[in-house]
C-alpha positions as CSV (number, residue, x, y, z in Angstrom):
1,X,0.0,0.0,0.0
2,X,2.9,2.4,0.8
3,X,4.5,1.6,-2.5
4,X,1.2,2.4,-4.3
5,X,1.0,5.7,-2.5
6,X,4.6,6.5,-3.2
7,X,3.9,5.7,-6.9
8,X,0.9,8.0,-6.8
9,X,3.0,10.8,-5.2
10,X,5.7,10.3,-7.9
11,X,3.0,10.5,-10.6
12,X,1.5,13.6,-9.0
13,X,5.0,15.2,-8.8
14,X,5.6,14.4,-12.5
15,X,2.2,15.9,-13.4
16,X,3.0,18.9,-11.2
17,X,6.3,19.4,-13.0
18,X,4.7,19.0,-16.4
19,X,2.0,21.6,-15.5
20,X,4.7,23.9,-14.2
21,X,6.7,23.6,-17.5
22,X,3.5,24.2,-19.5
23,X,2.7,27.1,-17.2
24,X,6.2,28.6,-17.8
25,X,5.8,28.1,-21.5
26,X,2.4,29.8,-21.5
27,X,3.7,32.7,-19.4
28,X,6.6,33.1,-21.9
29,X,4.2,33.0,-24.8
30,X,1.9,35.5,-23.0
31,X,4.8,37.8,-22.3
32,X,5.8,37.7,-26.0
33,X,2.3,38.3,-27.2
34,X,1.9,41.1,-24.7
35,X,5.1,42.7,-26.0
36,X,3.9,42.4,-29.6
37,X,0.6,44.0,-28.5
38,X,2.4,46.9,-26.9
39,X,4.6,47.3,-30.0
40,X,1.5,47.2,-32.3
41,X,-0.3,49.6,-30.1
42,X,2.6,52.1,-30.3
43,X,2.8,51.6,-34.0
44,X,-0.9,52.3,-34.3
45,X,-0.6,55.4,-32.1
46,X,2.4,56.6,-34.3
47,X,0.4,55.9,-37.4
48,X,-2.6,57.8,-36.1
49,X,-0.4,60.8,-35.1
50,X,1.2,60.8,-38.6
51,X,-2.2,60.6,-40.2
52,X,-3.4,63.6,-38.1
53,X,-0.4,65.6,-39.1
54,X,-0.9,64.8,-42.7
55,X,-4.6,65.8,-42.5
56,X,-3.6,69.1,-40.9
57,X,-0.9,69.7,-43.5
58,X,-3.5,68.9,-46.3
59,X,-6.0,71.3,-44.7
60,X,-3.3,74.0,-44.7
61,X,-2.4,73.3,-48.3
62,X,-6.0,73.4,-49.3
63,X,-6.6,76.6,-47.4
64,X,-3.5,78.2,-49.0
65,X,-4.5,77.0,-52.5
66,X,-8.1,78.4,-52.0
67,X,-6.6,81.8,-50.9
68,X,-4.2,81.8,-53.9
69,X,-7.1,80.8,-56.2
70,X,-9.2,83.7,-54.8
71,X,-6.3,86.1,-55.4
72,X,-5.9,84.8,-59.0
73,X,-9.7,85.1,-59.6
74,X,-9.5,88.8,-58.4
75,X,-6.5,89.3,-60.6
76,X,-8.3,87.8,-63.6
77,X,-11.3,90.0,-63.0
78,X,-9.1,93.1,-62.8
79,X,-7.4,92.0,-66.1
80,X,-10.7,91.4,-67.8
81,X,-11.9,94.9,-66.7
82,X,-8.7,96.4,-68.0
83,X,-9.1,94.6,-71.3
84,X,-12.7,95.9,-71.6
85,X,-11.5,99.4,-71.0
86,X,-8.7,99.0,-73.5
87,X,-11.2,97.7,-76.1
88,X,-13.5,100.7,-75.5
89,X,-10.5,103.0,-75.8
90,X,-9.5,101.2,-79.0
91,X,-13.0,101.6,-80.4
92,X,-13.0,105.3,-79.5
93,X,-9.6,105.9,-81.1
94,X,-10.7,104.1,-84.2
95,X,-13.8,106.4,-84.3
96,X,-11.6,109.4,-83.8
97,X,-9.1,108.2,-86.4
98,X,-11.9,107.6,-88.9
99,X,-13.2,111.1,-88.2
100,X,-9.7,112.5,-88.6
101,X,-9.1,110.5,-91.8
102,X,-12.4,111.9,-93.2
103,X,-11.4,115.4,-92.3
104,X,-8.0,114.9,-93.9
105,X,-9.6,113.7,-97.1
């Protein structure tokens, strides 16, 4: 009976050792996965920060381009007004020249 109990104790010790080894392996795996999670979390945070910076840069670029476009539109409108004035002046000069040519004849 004592031998049977000793055998049972030995079996339990072997199972305990196997469970401790498995536990150590799982703890190591958990530690590795936890580190990967932390690394990926930091990578995600960095990526989100980069995306935010890019969005802000894009907003600034768009704002600057819109302001530049508005300035160019104003400049074009001014140039069109100047062109219209010059055409009217040209028509007036042609009329005056025609009148002068008639008087000269």
